[in-house]
C-alpha positions, 0 to 999 in steps of 0.5 A: 304162678300164684296159687290164688290164680291156680284156684281161679282156674279150678273153680272160677271167679266165684262172682256168680252162682255158677262158680265152683260148678262145671257150668262156670264159664272159666272152664270153657276157656281154660286152654286159651287163658292158660296159654296167655297166662304163660305169655304174661308170666314170661314177660316178667309180670307179677300174677295176682288175683284182683276183683276175682280175676287174674291180674298182671302187674309191673312194679305194683301197677296194673298192666293186664287182666284175663277175662272169661265171658260166655262167648269168648275169653279175653286179655285186657290192657288197662292203658290199651287206649295208648297202645298202637294196635297195628294188627287192629285186634284191640276192642273197647270193652264197652261203647263208652270205655276210655282207657281199657282195650281187650283182645277177644279170643273165641278159639285156641287156634285163633290165639295161636295164630296171633301169638307174636302179636299178643306178646308184642302188645304185652311188651308195649303195655309194659313199656307204656307203664315204664314211660310214666305216661298217664291216661287222660280221662274225658272230663265230666263236663263233656258228658251230656246231661239228659233233659229229664235229669236237669229238670229234676235237679233244678226242681230239687236243690238237695238232689242237685247238691248231692249229685254235684258232690259226687266224684267225677267218676260216679257222676259219669256212671250215672250220666251214661246210665241215664242217657242210654235209655231211649225213652223219656219215661225210662230215663225218669224212672232210672233217675228216681230209682238211683236218687237214694243212692245219690243222696248217700254220696254213692255211685252205682257200684258202691 
């Protein structure tokens, strides 16, 4: 067991103001997460702390992570999109997630009932990584450009050049964010808000 992860269970991920306090959401899910932790370690995975969360690796490759949310805790698989999921318990972390999948747990008894399934999924995730198979990302060309973005880029060539110079991942992030707004005015406001960041060659999370 990694002492950094021990510390995570004591104080949380420390990414919000609740870290280190009794109100930290990690404390709401200590029992189920510690049980999953044992299963991951028993499978031979190496325990690390990445992005403030317990991460489990195999030969240096990320396999799975533990998450604590307000309404549930979860075990995520980095290449979950390649897993077979015969029990139908894997969920996308977000509507547009391509690779990751997660098992959401809301009660310790619920977790106990699917113990054999989760353990088999951990083994499958390791086998997928061992096989060397790669996840294929949806190319940025397949993501729709909001009409408002197209019009603004066409009228400001420096903006267009800066946007097209972004990495595909950064472009995807912006396209999803802009497109998710239901009203045209909101989409335009979002675009203008992020233009300075785009001009610096940065993504939304840089």
